[in-house]
Each structure stands twice: as C-alpha cells, then as structure tokens.
N, C-alpha and C positions, 0 to 999 in steps of 0.2 A: 108388811109382815103378816103371816097367817097364824099369829099367836096372840094371846091376850096382852093388851097394852097396859102399861103401868108407868108411874112417875117415880123414878128412883133418885133423880137429882144428886148423883154422886154420893149416895149414902155409903157408910163404911162397908156395908154388906152388898153393895150393888153388884160386884162381880159374881158373888155367890148366887144372887137371885137371877142374874142373867144366865149364868151357867145352868142352873136348875131348870129355868124356863125353856132354854134351848134344848137341853137334854131330853126333857119330856116331849118336846115338839118333834124331835128326831125319832124317839122310840115309838111314839104314837102314830107316826106317819104324817103328821101335820106338815113337817118339813121332810121332803123326799130325797132319796139318794141323788146326789149330784147338784142339789139346789145350792145356789150361791148364798154365802153368809157375809153380806157386805157390812163392814164395820160402821160406816156412816149411817146406813139405813137402820141398823140395830140400835145405834146410839140415839138416833132421833125417836125411834119407837119407844125406848125406855127413858127418854128425856135425861140422858146422861152424856158424859164425854166418851171419847174412844178408849180411855185408859182401862176402865173396868171391862169394856167390851173385848179388848185385846187379851186381857187376863182370862176372861171366860172362854174365849175361842182357843186359847192355848190349852186350857184344861180339857176342853172338848176333844182336842187333838190327842191329848194324853190318854183319854178314855177310848180312843178309837172311833169317835163319832164324827169328827171333822178332819179334813186334810187340807194342808196348805200347798198351793201350787204357785210356783214362781211366776210372778207378773200377773197372776189371776186371783190372788187372795184365797180365802177359805171357801170350801164347799162341804156339804154333808158327805161323809165318807161312804164309799161303796165297798161291799165285801163280796169276794168270790164264793162260790159254793164250796170250794175246797177249804177256805178259811172257816166258813161256818161249820162244816163237818168237824174240823180239827178242834174248834173251841167247844163244841157240844160233847165230843168224846172226852175232852179234858174235864169238862164240868161233871160228866158221869163219874169219872174216877174220883175227883175231889169231893163232890157232894155226897157220894156214897160213904166216904170216910167221915165227913163232917156229921151226917145224920146219925151214924153209928155212935160217934162220940157224944152227940147231944142227947141221945136216948138215955144214956147212963147218968146224965147230969141234970136233965130237964126238971124245972120246978113245976108245981101245979099251976102257977100263974102263966108260965110259958105254954103249958098244955092248953089252958083255957084260951089263950090268944090264938093258938094254932087252930083250935076248934072253930072259933069265930071267923078266922081268916078263910078256913076251908068252906064254911057256909057262905061267906061273902062272895068267894069265887064262884061257887055253884049258882048263886042268885044273879050274878052280874049279867046284864044283857047288852051292855055297851061294849062292842069289840075294842074300842080305843082303850078301855080300862082293863081288859083281860090280862095284859102283861103286868100291870101294876098289882092287880089282885093276886096273880100267880106269885109274884115276888113277895108279897106280904105273907102268903101262906108258907112258903119255903123259909123266909127269914124268921118267922115265928118258931118253926121247927128247929132251926139251926142256932138260935140265939144263945143257948147255954152250952155250946159245943166246947168252948175254951180254946178255940183255934182261930185267933183274930186274923192271922195272915191268910189262912184258907178262905175266911169270909171275904176279905178284901179282894182276893183273886176271883171269887165267885161273882161278886158284884160287878167287877170290871168285865168279866166274860158275859154277864147278862146284859150290860149296857151295850156291848157290841152286837149281840145277836137277837136281843128281845124283839126288835121290830120285825124281823123275818119270821120268828116263831109265832108271833101274833098273827101274821099273815097266814101262816099254816093253820092256826086255829080257825080262822074265818073261812078259808078256802077248802078245808077238808073236814073229816069227821072228828078232828082233833079235840074240839071243846067237850063233846060228850065223853070221849075217852079220858080226857084230862080230869074231868069231874070224878069219874069212877076211880081213877088211879090216885088222886089226892086222898080220897076217902080211905082207900086201902093202905096208903102210907101212914095216914093218921092213926088208923086202927093198930097197925104194927107198932107205931110209936107209943101209943097208949098202953099196949101190952108189954112195953119195955123189951121188945124183941129187936135187938140191934142188927142182927144179921139179916132178918127179913126186911126191916126198914131200909137198910142199905141196898139190898137187891132190888126192892120195889122202886127206890129212888133212881138207881141206875137205869132200870128198865123204862121208867117214865121219861127220862131225858132222851135215851136212845130211841124210844118209840116215837117221840115227837120229831126227832131227826129223821127217822125212817119215813114218816108221813110227808115231811118236807121234801125229801129226796124223791119220793114217789110222785109228788106233784110236779117237781121239776122235770122228771123223766117223761111225764105225760104231756108236757108243754114244750115241744121242740122249738117254739118261736122264741123262747128265752135265750138270750145271747150266750154263746159259749164263753165260759169263764166269768160271767157276771150274773148277778141275781137281780132280777127286776120283776117282781110279782105284779104285773099290770095287765090282767086279762081284759079283753075288749068288752066283755059283758059288764054290766053295772055291778058295783059292789053290793054286798048284802045290806038289808035295811039296817039303819042305825049307824052305818059307817059315816063319819063326819066328812063334810067337804074338805078337800085339800089333802086327802089321804093319798096313798100310792096308787089307788085305783083311779083311772082317769076316764 
C-alpha cells in the first residue's frame, strides 16, 4: 500500500481511521483512479481484520471515491468530465448561497480562522496539500452559515472532485489565480458584502472548472468520456511519488 502504515488492531475507531486514511490517499493522488482496494491487503497494512475495512470501503463508495465491481472487489472510482462539470456547477450554486448566509452570521473568531487559512493556502508549496488547504479556507468562511445540509453536500461534492481540481492547480496557472481569488473573497467577506462574496465564490469555482476544461481540450490523448490527467512529462517538483503522474 502507498499510504502511511499504522497498527489499529481492531480499535473501536478502526473503520473511521481506515476510511480517513484511504480518503486522503485518493484525494491526494497517492491512490490513483482505477487502483484496486484489496480488503486483505488493507487489513494487513493496518493490522486489523476485514470487518472495519469493509465498513471503510462502503463509506468510500457512499462518498463516490470507490466503486465495487462484481467479482473484482473495490477500486478507486473514476469520474467522467461530464460528472466533474455537473458537480462543479452544483457547487457554484450552493456555495454562493452558503457564503452569503455566512457573511451575515460570521463571528470574529471565524473571520480570523479564514484569514489564517487564506494565508496558509498562499504559503503552501506542496501540491499534495493544496486541496486540503483550499478546503480549510472555504470551510472557515462557511462555518457560521447555519445551513448544515448545504455544508454536508459541499463536502461530499469536494470529496468526489478535489483530486481533479488539484491536478488542475498543478498543470495550469490555477494556483496563482486561486491565491488572488481567495484574497478577494476574503476581503468581500470582511466587508460583510454578501452579494459580492457570493459572486466571487461562484466565479472562483467556475473559473477553476474552466481551466480544467481548457486543459482537457488541449490534451486530445485523454480518453473520451474519462478523466486521466497523466501527461508523459514528469510532474512538477514536489509532487510525491505515487501520484497520478507516471
């Protein structure tokens, strides 16, 4: 397994820990689209039985990160370009509403957390962590929105698409653009301008999608109906071994 090894020995939270470890491995690209998720291998890796492993894999499937194939077990789920576009457009609609609601309710503590998260994203140089830093920033902004169902839907949507959008940040000018857009969103949020914060958030998400689509259109070798960001050139410095770049 290309993920950090640990000894869980069937602890009460073993399934939670396995799920989170696998989730992060998929989102970061350590586990790639189509990779097999073998129960016996995972159980040995975490020094546990198959019971918590099966539970973790079921949850991964529910989050859209794994898929079960009859007679073949679980593999890391693959998404089509059409699916990614649909989810990102959904996110733009929902997150615009969420950030507008949060602007009106945000505490000074949440604002300070958002400022720190924005700075952390701008400083981060490890591409594997860009998705996590991005999520931390948006989560800090949305924390006080008072819309828990919306937040749950956003996190599920991010789980499904984050790995592809991180690829977009690495392969295009997306990271430089994202830093500037985060700062603009934060400034609108601090000014308590709900309408502007919502517009900038929607534009931010749809802009990332546009860069992703432009990259796909300029690489005809990408299989029709599937997304496999695996250019023949080496990945950028700092990308960890085992990522989707081969």
